[in-house]
C-alpha positions, 0 to 999 in steps of 0.5 A: 496370903490373899495375894498368893491365892490370887496368883494361884487362881490366875495360874489355874485360869490360864492352865484351864484356858490352855487345856481348852485351847489344846482341844478346840481349834482356833483357840491358842494354847501357847500364850495361855501356858506361858501366862500360866508359867508367869502367874505360877512363878509368883504364887505357886512354885510347885505348878511352875516347876511342873509346867517347866518339867512337863515332857511335852510343854516344858522344852517349848516353854524353856525355848521361849524363856531363854531364846524367844524361839518358836519351833517351825512345827508350832508356826505351821500349826498356828498358821493352818489354824488361823487360816481355818478360823478365817475360812470359818469366820468368812462363811459365818453370819458374823458382822462384816467388821469382824470378818475383816478385823479378825483375819487382819489381826491373825495375819499380823500375829502370824507375821510376828510369829514367823519372825521368831527364831526357830532355835533347837533345844540345847539338849539336841545341840549338845548331843550333836556336839558330843556325837561329833566329838566321839566320832573324831576320837 
């Protein structure tokens, strides 16, 4: 029972961080949602199912889980957010090592993110196939 409570607490923690990330620029949302799905799958099936069925985030989570795919729009938003964060960081009073380390880290993450496929959701593909089949008949 204690283990399940810890998984649920961890899932709620990640959902909270994802919520904060959805509001504040420069804080990621996706990684925290994926972490929430992971934690909830181990101790909170109802939250897990709710996240997967969510109209906005569910298809994106499903794409990641099945194809390790990230939509092009998400890549653009991440890149612009990282650029804005870098500009704010450079103009701040942060220590010099932070002004170099953070943008380098963000650049490496962006390169990795861009390398992910941009697979369309299976439902759109199936709808296109059905439309072509309907037109042929």
